[in-house]
N, C-alpha and C positions, 0 to 999 in steps of 0.2 A: 509965548505963550506961558503962563504961570503956571506950576503944577506944585499942587496941593501936597502939604506933608505926606496925608496918609497916604497918596498913591505912589510917593517915592518910597514910603514904604513898606508896600504890596510887592513894587517894582524888586526891589532887594531880596525881600523874602521868596518873590519867586524865583529869582536867578538861582539864590543859595540851595533852592529843593531842588530844580533842575540840576544841577553843577554835583549836588548831594548824588541823586536819582545816576548820572552818569559814571560820575567813581564807583559808584557800589555795583554798578553793570560788569566794568571793567574790571573790579578787583577781582568777582565772583565769575566771571568768565570762565576763568582756566580753571576754576574748582568746579562748576558745574560738570565742563568737561570732563573731570579727572573723576569726580563725583558717578558719573554716568558710566563712564570706563570701568569704574569700580564693581559698580553696581551687577554689570553685564557681566564681568568678569568672575563674581562671587555666585551670581547663580549658576552661570556654566558651570564652578567645579562645584555646587551644592548636586546640579543634575547627574555630572559623571560620577564623582561622591555615591549617591545612589545607585545609578544604572551600573558603575563599573567601568571600567576604560579599556580597551576601544567598543565604542557605540557605532553601530552603521544603519541603515534600510533595510528592514527583514524584506527582501527581495520576493517571499511568499505571502506577503501584504496586499491583498489585493478587493476590490468590491465583490462582496460575497463572505468573507471568512474574516471580517473584520472584530466579528464577537468572539473568533476560535482563536488567534493570533496577534501579538504584539505585532506594533509598528517598527519595532526598532531591534535590533540583536544586539546582543551583546555578548560578547566573543572571547572576553576576560578570561571567566572563568568554566572552561567545556567540562572540566567532570566535577562541579559541584553540588550536582543532584544527582550524580549516579550512582547505583546501590552498592551495596557492599558485596562481594561474591567471594568473599572469604570462602572455600570448601569445592566450587565452581568452578572449572578448566573450560577454556573453548580451544576449542583444535580446529584449525582452518585449512582446509586444503585447498589448494592451487597447482597451477601448471605454470613451465616455465617457459610458453608460450603466451600465458597472459600475467605473468607476474604483476609487472611494471607498469601494465592498464589498471591491476585492480587492487594492488596492496596500500598503495601512497594516499586513497582515499580512505580507507582503513585505518590506516594511520592517522589521517588528520581527524577522525573520527572517534572510536569506539576504542579503536586499540590503544590510545593516549590514555584513554582512564581504566585500562586493566591491570592490576600487580601483575599478574601471571599469564600467559600462552604459550599455545604454541601453532609455530605454522610449518606445512609439510606441503613439497611438492614431486615433480620427477627430477629434479636438479637443485644442489646447493649453492643458495643465491644471497645477497645483502642487499636489500631494499632497505637505505638511510641506517637507521638503530633497530630494523626486525631483518632477524636471519630466519632465511628459510630454510628448512632441514630434507635434504633428498631422502624420502621417505621408504625408493628402493635400491639405499645403497649395499643393503646386504640382502637383495634379491638372490636367489640363486644363480650361478653362472649358467647350469646345465639348462635352465628351464629360458632365460633370456638369448641364449646364444643361439638355437635355431625357430626363433619365435621372428616372424617378422613384425610382430606390435611392439617392439622393443628398438625397429629402427631410427625411430627420432629420439629413443633415449640416448642414442649411440650417436645422431647426430647434433641434438645439442652438444653434447660434450667437444665436439670437433668444430662447432661454430666458431670461427675466429671475431667477427664483430659480435651486435647487441643480437641475440634470441629474435627480436620482433623483425631485424634483415634477413635473416635467414627464414625465418617463417613467410614472411612477405614473399618471399623469393619464390616459395614453390608452393602455397596458398594452396595448405592440403591440410584443414581442421580438423578432418577425419584421422587422423594417426595420433591427433591430442586424447582426442575421443577414447578412440582403442587402449592406450597407453593406462588411462583416467582409473580403468578397474582394478588393477592390480597395485595400485595403492592402498586400500580400505584396510586390509589385513595389515600388513604392515603398518599401516598407522595406526591400528588398536595396540600393535604388539611397543613400537616405540613410544607412544605415549603414556604405557602404564611402567615401561622400564624409566622414562627420563621423570616422569610426575604422576609415582604412585600417591594411594591413597586419601584422592578426594572424594568428596561426598557424589558429586554430579560431573560428566562430563559432558558437554556440548558441541557436537560435530557440525561443523558448518560448511562451505565452499565460496569460495571466494566474489562470487555473486549472490552470497543469501547476506540478508539484514537483519540483528537481531535487535528487537525490544528487550532491554537489561532489564528495564524496571519492572516490565512485566513477567519476564521469563523469572527472574529470581522472588520475584512475590508471591506468585504461581507455585515452585518448588518448593519454597521453605513453607508456605501457609495455605493457600488454598487447593491443590493439588491433596493435600494430606498422604502425600506418598514420604516410604521410609527408602533412603536411599541405601540402608543396612540390606534390603531385598533385591533379587535380580530381577533390572526391571529395564525396557528399552524400547522406548517412546518416539515415536513420531507422524509423519502423516502417511497413513496406511496406503502402498500402493500394488498391483499383482501383475505379477508374470507368471505364467503357464502355472496359475493358480496359487502360488505360492505367494503368499503375503511378505511384504517390505516395508523397511522406512525408506522414505522419498529421500535419495540424501542432497539434492541441492535444496530442501523444505527445512532439511538442518533436522539432526536428529538428537535425542539423550539417550545416554546411558550410565546408569548407577554405576557407585567406584566399585561393587561389590561383583556385579557382574561383568567387568570388564576383567578385576583379578581372578575372579573363577574362569574366566574364558583365557586368558595368556598365562595362570600359574599353573592351573590341573591339566591344560593341552596342549601343551609345548610343541606336539605335533602339528598343530590346525594352522598357522601359518602359511608353513610349507605344501602341506596338501591345497590349501588353497590356491595356492600363488600356482601349482602346476592344474589347479582345474580352472582358472581364469583363461585360455586358450578356447576353453571349447563355453563358458556364459556371457553372455552379452554385458552383465554391467555386475559392479564393483560393491556397490547398495543390495543386492539381491542374495550375491553370494554371501557378505555381511550377515543378513540373516538366515540363508543356508549354514550355515556356520554356528550361529546361535541355538538354533532347532535343535540341530544334530546334536552338540556337545552339550548344549545348558537345556534343552527343550524350554526353550522362552522365544515365544514370537512377538510380534510388535505389535504394542498398545495404542489404538487411535487417539488421536490429541486434534484431528481438525475440526475445526477452522483455525485454531488457534496456532496450530504450525502449519501454515502454510503456502503452496507451491507458484502463486499468484504474486503481482505489485498492485501498487495503488493503481494505475492505469488500468490494471484487468481484472480487479477482484469485482466477483459480482455480488456488486453489495445490491441489498434486497432481502428478503428470509433466508435466514440463515447467516446472513453474514452482517450483521447491524448492532447489535447488542455485545455479542462477542468480542472478551480481548483476543490482543494479535500478538502473537511470539515472536513469529519469524516471516516472512517475506522472501521469495526468488527470484530468479533473473532479473537483477537488479545491477543497473550500469552505472559506473561513477557518478554523474550525477544526481542521477538517481537516490543514491546511498545519500549523497549527501545533502539534498532536498530533504529527505525525510528525516535525518539529522538534527537540520535546522527545524525541522516543524516539532520535533521531541522539544530543541531547546526554547523554540519560544512560544508555544502555548500559554494559556492565559490560566490554564488550571494544573493540576498538579494529579491529579486523581488519574484511575487509570485508564488506559487506552483504550478505546474500543473499535471496533473496525470502523463505525460510523463517523469517528472523529476523523480518520482519515478522509473520508469520503465530503466532512465538511469544510474539515481546513483545506485540501489539494485537490482535488476534482469538483465541488460542486461549481466552483467558479469559472469552470469551465466547459460547461457543459452549455448545449444551445442545442435550438430544433436541428438544424440538417448541419450536415459534414462532407462536401465532395473529396473524392479522392481520401476515403479515409475507413477503415473497418473496426466497428465497434463489438467486434466477435459477436454478434445473435447468431446463434444456431439452436437454439429449442425448439423450434417449430416452424419448416418452410412450406413452403408454397411454390411448386413449381409449372415450368409449361408443360402440358400431358403431353406435348408433340414429341415420340420418340426420340426425335433425335435432340430438344431440348433436355430431355431425361438423361441422355447419354452423355452429354456435355456437362451437368453436373457431378460436381465432386458425389463419391460414395455417403459423405456422411451426410450430406444434405437431403440426398434420394431416402436415405433410413429415417429420416426426420420428417418425413413429409406428413402430412396429416388428411387422413382421409377423405375423397372428396365426399362423400356421404354424409359427412360431420363439419363440412363445411358453412358456414353461413355465406350469403350473398357476394360479402363485401371480400370474403375471404377467397373464394374462388377468380376473382379478379386482379389480385393482390401481386399475381408472379409478373401482369402488364409492364408496369412502369414504377418507379421510388413513388409516386402519386400515390400510385395504389396501395404501393405494400405501407405506407405511412398511416393508412386509414384502418388498420388492420386494430390496431391499440386504441384509436381514437372511438371504435365502434364499442369497447368495453362500457363508455359511459353511457350507451344509450338506454335508458330504461327499459325494464322488462314488465311482464304485466303485474308481475307481483309490487314492483317500485310504484306500478302506477295506482294500486290499492291501496298501498300506504300514503299517495298524493293524494287521499280522499278530504283530507283536512285542509282545504286553502284558506289563508288569511287575506283579509279585505280591509285597504285604509278604510279608518272610519269616516272618511267625506267621499268617498268613493261612491257612484253612485248605485242603487239597488239593480239586483240582477234576476231573473226570473225563477231560479232553480236556488235563490236563499234557503227559502223557508224548508226545501226539500233536504237542503244539505244541512243546516241548523238541527234537522230534524235527526238527518244521519249521523253526523257527528256524536250530539249529545254533551253531557260533561267529562266527557272522556277526552275534549281536545289535548289535553296537553298530555294524554298519556300515548297516545294516538302518535304526536310529534316525536314524543322522545322516542318510540317506537320505531319511527321511520331513522330518524337520527340514527342510533343501534345500528338497523340494517345497513344504511348506508357508510358507515363508518366500519363495519364489518366487510362489505364488499369493497371497498379503497384497499384493505389489509389485503384481502386476497385476489388484489388483480395479479392475473398473470401474464400480460403484456407491458412492458415499461418501452421498449425499445424496437429499432428494426434494421435492416440491413439488405441492399441490392444490388444485384450483380448479375449480367449474362440472362434476364429472366430468372433470376432466381431467389425469392423474396425469403428474406428468416427473422423469424422475431424473438425477444429473448424475456424470460421471467425473471430476470435482476436486470440492473443497470449499470454500464460499464463504456470505458473512457475510450478504449481500446487505441489503436496505430494508425497513421496513414498508408497509403498505399499508392503504386508509383501510377502518375497520370499515364490513360492509354496513348500508345501512340497515333491507331486509329480515331477517326471522328465519329465512331459508332458510339451512341452512348449506352448503347447495351455493355461496352468493356468497361464503362466507366464503374468503379464502388461510389455507394453512398449510404452514406449510415445519419438516422436520425432519432431523436430521443424524444419520446411524449412527456415533455416536463410536467405539464398540469397532472398528469397519474402518477410520476417520481415521488411529485412534489405532495399531492395528496396521500400518497402512502404513507408517505414521512410524517403529515399533519397525523394520520391515525393510528402511524404506532406508538407518537408521541414521548415521552423523554423514556430512557432504559433506567428501570427503577432499581435495576443494579446489574453487575458486571454478569452475563452468560457465561459464566467459566465454565470449562469442559472438564468430566469428567473422563478419566482414558477408558477407552472399553477393547 
């Protein structure tokens, strides 16, 4: 077959084109790989340079708090946003039996950001770079000698192994509690001798968490307090009619007050050291000393200085738009989690109590938990049977609602957790006033007419919009005034709460009797209705000390 010249030219050109493409592919393939690798490397560097290094998944990030915290946790600069604490000294109190369980977590969180602090215990110890001072080192021997409450103090010094080993062998935690009360006044004296002249002294325990950005801002701006005055601030409690700042919640003293107490009354510490054998609590004795020698009483800063923690805070009225300064009963994991929450928030505005709920608690809320105590105890409904009344604890009996004040649902609430759950739901039932406000009924234009349409039109008149607005305001106010958010049922005792809390697990019963099981539930619709009705907090509800 004879091939035309034009056909030969096409074949030659086609072969050259194919060869050129293959050669280009071979030549550029390695470059493409290198370019892709370079792109990925450059992208990674740009991301890490923006966020810092190292970056981890934020373990707090979950469904329900995506708008509150970042998905990733940059731990490279833990003190980057920490406030300037110049003139403010933290004084931390702990005990030798717990120091290695408590202090390391503080060291990994806030302590590393504080330029100065003091840690006192009932034994001199060292935890990494943190030195623990013995608050009782100068305590009068004559007082210690014949006081059994100092047995632990002596035993700790004789322990040849770790304190935890010696403590676990004896399992007597009460001794540490008894010894603790003797530290308060000596700590005051040692603090002033070692670190005089500060504006503010914040005293806290090893299971106290301090929100440093909030507390520094409050002391310097929002409180309008003058550290040159004699001030004693905290969460006020009472024993025998005497008010005192609860030690575990943390308390604050102005430098002026601490100076006056120690320098102007040199015998106060020895006096109260001897008095300790006859008193229950060190924070109470401190308040007595301040009242006796300085005529100063505690000024109440609750709920900002708070004795609860995220899982036990009573969220709701009075615990929502308020900023939080301290929390108590925090274990190592909880301290770490709240620190992580502070570091991964999507905003740097004042941290409010509602933020703790939205970031840490809301994602964990559900309708029902078995073997759980959500701490509901505001109003209780008990089996009226005398034996059942006797079985119930005194607190529940004291919170019983009178039978003549109960509705039909409440009268049956004690019989089962299902009945108990209906108490909060019943608050959503419309009353007569609500039905009156529902006189204006909207109907689709295409819906068939009804016999009473003319009558309803006459009744509603041109004020339909005003009536709807009135009903909306009324319903919104009712949601805000809700008094039942959750319930707890156990052994024929139903209790409800005027706030919402997460609570803690309870041991499952050994018996097969359902009455022995702790059941807790949350009326999520009522909780979410209340939150929606509250809306955004227009501004932080800073507490004025009283």
